[in-house]
C-alpha positions as CSV (number, residue, x, y, z in Angstrom):
1,M,149.4,70.6,14.3
2,A,151.2,73.3,12.0
3,E,149.9,76.9,12.5
4,T,148.3,76.9,9.3
5,E,146.1,74.1,9.7
6,D,142.4,74.6,11.0
7,L,140.3,71.9,12.2
8,R,137.3,73.3,10.3
9,D,139.2,72.6,6.7
10,I,140.6,69.2,8.1
11,L,137.0,67.8,9.6
12,G,134.1,70.1,8.0
13,T,131.4,71.7,9.8
14,Q,128.7,68.7,9.7
15,E,128.6,66.3,12.9
16,G,128.2,62.7,12.0
17,S,128.9,59.5,13.2
18,N,132.6,60.2,13.8
19,L,132.8,63.9,14.3
20,E,131.0,65.2,17.6
21,F,130.9,69.3,18.4
22,K,130.1,70.7,21.7
23,R,129.9,74.5,22.7
24,E,131.6,73.8,25.9
25,L,132.7,71.7,28.9
26,K,129.7,71.8,30.9
27,H,128.2,68.5,31.4
28,R,131.2,66.0,32.2
29,D,128.5,63.0,31.5
30,T,127.4,64.4,28.3
31,L,130.8,64.6,27.2
32,G,131.6,61.2,28.6
33,K,128.9,59.9,26.8
34,G,130.0,61.1,23.3
35,V,133.7,60.0,24.0
36,C,132.5,56.5,24.9
37,A,130.3,56.7,21.6
38,L,133.3,57.6,19.5
39,A,135.8,54.9,21.2
40,N,133.4,52.0,20.9
41,D,133.4,52.6,17.0
42,L,130.2,51.0,15.9
43,A,130.1,52.5,12.3
44,G,133.5,50.9,11.8
45,L,135.4,54.1,10.9
46,G,138.6,54.2,13.2
47,G,136.8,56.1,16.1
48,G,135.9,59.5,15.9
49,D,137.2,63.2,16.7
50,F,135.0,65.2,19.6
51,V,135.8,69.3,19.6
52,I,134.7,71.7,22.0
53,G,134.3,75.1,21.1
54,V,131.8,74.9,17.8
55,S,128.3,74.6,18.0
56,D,126.2,72.1,16.7
57,D,125.7,74.1,13.2
58,G,129.5,74.0,12.7
59,T,130.1,77.7,14.1
60,P,133.0,78.6,16.2
61,Y,131.7,79.3,20.3
62,P,134.2,81.1,22.5
63,T,136.1,78.5,25.0
64,D,138.8,78.2,27.4
65,T,141.7,76.1,26.0
66,S,144.0,76.3,29.1
67,D,146.2,73.6,30.2
68,E,143.4,73.4,33.2
69,M,140.7,72.9,30.7
70,L,142.5,70.3,28.6
71,R,143.4,68.1,31.8
72,S,139.7,68.3,32.9
73,Y,138.7,67.1,29.7
74,A,141.3,64.3,29.5
75,Q,140.1,63.1,33.2
76,I,136.8,62.6,31.6
77,R,138.2,59.0,30.4
78,D,139.2,58.3,34.2
79,D,136.1,58.8,35.7
80,G,135.3,55.4,35.9
81,N,132.4,55.9,34.0
82,I,133.7,54.5,30.4
83,L,135.6,51.0,30.8
84,P,137.5,49.8,29.4
85,R,139.3,53.2,29.1
86,P,139.6,54.6,25.7
87,S,142.8,56.3,24.3
88,I,142.5,59.7,23.9
89,V,144.6,62.6,23.3
90,V,143.4,65.9,24.0
91,S,144.8,69.1,22.2
92,A,144.6,72.9,22.0
93,E,143.6,73.6,18.5
94,R,142.2,76.2,16.0
95,F,138.7,75.9,14.6
96,A,137.7,78.7,11.7
97,G,140.1,80.6,13.2
98,E,139.1,80.5,17.0
99,A,140.1,78.3,20.2
100,A,139.1,74.7,20.4
101,C,139.7,71.7,22.1
102,A,139.8,68.7,20.4
103,S,140.3,64.8,21.5
104,T,140.7,62.0,19.1
C-alpha cells in the first residue's frame, strides 16, 4: 500500500457484510469467527476485510501493529478452529491516519 493511501478512504467507516472492525486483538475466538464469516463469503462479495484498531463506529482506536501482533493475528487461521483454512493476508496499515492491522 502506498504511504498516501488510508484504509478509511478505501473501505469507508461503516461495517457491513464484507467489512468488520475490532478495537483490539483481545478475544481470539471472536476474531476467528469474524475471519471465518468473511471467508465463507455468504453474501457473494468475494470475501471481506477485517480491521483491528477501529471501533464499531468507524473511529480509530490505538493498537499495536508490531510484527509480533501481526503474527499472532495471522495465526488465528491456523488454530484448527477454521476449516478449511482460509487464505488471509495480514498487514500493518493506516486508518484515519492511525495505525491499524488489516486482513484481506
